[in-house]
C-alpha positions in Angstrom: -65.1 72.4 108.5 -61.5 73.4 108.2 -60.5 71.0 110.9 -62.3 68.2 109.1 -60.3 68.9 105.9 -57.1 69.0 107.9 -57.9 65.6 109.5 -58.8 64.0 106.2 -55.6 65.4 104.6 -53.6 63.9 107.5 -55.2 60.5 107.1 -54.5 60.5 103.3 -50.9 61.6 103.9 -50.4 58.9 106.6 -51.9 56.3 104.2 -49.6 57.4 101.4 -46.5 57.1 103.7 -47.5 53.6 104.9 -48.1 52.5 101.3 -44.6 53.7 100.2 -43.0 52.0 103.2 -44.9 48.8 102.5 -43.9 48.9 98.8 -40.2 49.4 99.8 -40.4 46.4 102.1 -41.9 44.3 99.3 -39.3 45.3 96.8 -36.5 44.7 99.4 -37.9 41.2 100.1 -38.1 40.4 96.4 -34.5 41.6 95.9 -33.4 39.5 98.8 -35.0 36.3 97.4 -33.5 37.0 94.0 -30.1 37.6 95.5 -30.3 34.3 97.4 -31.4 32.4 94.3 -28.5 33.9 92.4 -26.1 33.1 95.2 -27.4 29.5 95.4 -27.0 29.1 91.6 -23.5 30.5 91.8 -22.3 28.3 94.7 -23.4 25.0 93.1 -20.3 23.2 91.9 -17.5 21.0 93.0 -14.9 22.0 95.7 -11.8 20.3 96.9 -9.0 20.7 99.4 -6.8 19.2 102.0 -8.0 20.4 105.4 -5.8 20.3 108.5 -5.9 17.2 110.7 -4.7 16.8 114.3 -3.7 13.1 114.0 -3.1 12.6 110.3 -1.4 14.4 107.4 -4.6 16.0 106.1 -8.3 15.5 105.5 -8.7 15.1 101.7 -12.1 16.6 101.0 -14.4 16.7 98.0 -17.7 18.6 98.2 -20.3 18.5 95.5 -23.1 21.0 95.7 -26.0 20.5 93.3 -28.4 23.1 92.0 -31.3 21.1 93.6 -29.7 21.9 97.0 -28.4 18.4 97.6 -24.8 17.7 98.4 -22.3 14.9 98.6 -19.3 15.3 100.9 -16.4 12.8 100.5 -13.4 12.8 102.8 -10.6 10.6 103.9 -7.9 10.9 106.5 -4.6 10.9 104.6 -1.7 9.0 106.3 -4.1 7.3 108.7 -6.6 5.2 106.7 -7.6 4.3 103.2 -11.3 4.5 104.1 -13.4 7.1 102.4 -16.3 8.6 104.3 -19.4 9.9 102.5 -22.2 12.2 103.8 -25.2 13.3 101.8 -28.0 15.7 102.4 -29.3 19.1 101.6 -27.6 22.4 101.8 -28.9 25.9 102.4 -27.5 29.4 102.6 -28.0 31.8 105.5 -26.6 35.3 104.7 -23.2 34.4 103.2 -22.8 31.1 105.0 -23.2 27.6 103.6 -25.0 25.1 105.8 -24.8 21.3 105.2 -27.5 19.2 106.7 -25.8 16.6 109.0 -22.5 18.4 109.2 -21.4 20.3 112.4 -19.5 23.1 110.7 -20.4 25.7 108.1 -18.6 27.4 105.3 -18.2 31.1 104.4 -18.9 31.6 100.7 -16.3 33.5 98.7 -16.1 33.9 94.9 -13.4 31.2 94.4 -13.6 29.0 97.4 -15.4 28.0 100.6 -13.8 28.8 103.9 -14.6 26.3 106.7 -15.7 28.0 109.9 -15.1 26.7 113.5 -17.9 24.8 115.3 -19.3 28.1 116.7 -19.6 29.5 113.1 -16.6 31.9 113.5 -13.7 32.5 111.1 -10.7 30.3 112.0 -7.7 32.6 112.7 -4.0 32.0 113.0 -1.2 30.6 111.0 -3.2 27.7 109.5 -6.4 29.7 108.8 -5.7 29.7 105.0 -5.6 25.9 105.0 -9.3 25.7 105.9 -10.3 26.4 102.3 -12.0 24.3 99.6 -11.2 25.6 96.2 -13.8 25.5 93.4 -12.7 23.0 90.8 -15.8 22.9 88.7 
């Protein structure tokens, strides 16, 4: 009889532990969703900058991120052409990285600006690294 009580106590203890772990995962998942929603709301706005260009003076860039997760990206090649190019689509956030549908590169999100990453999703380093930023203007 004692072994039966011991087994039942163990089962109850294991059930309690799994319940706590499951609740912690649920709370962590809810916190993660709330953090992403807050980050998404905070990143919406207008960003501008003059990005480096290999065969022109700079790439004049204006990025508008809307709260409905749509974007409009306008850019022109200064000193090369008067044409303005426009891309539109949806945006999403993975961890702390902004992804624009239809655009090959991503941006790291910081409080005051977006930092363009290289095509592999890595931080651009070197003397001109600070020039790969779009500042929040609105």
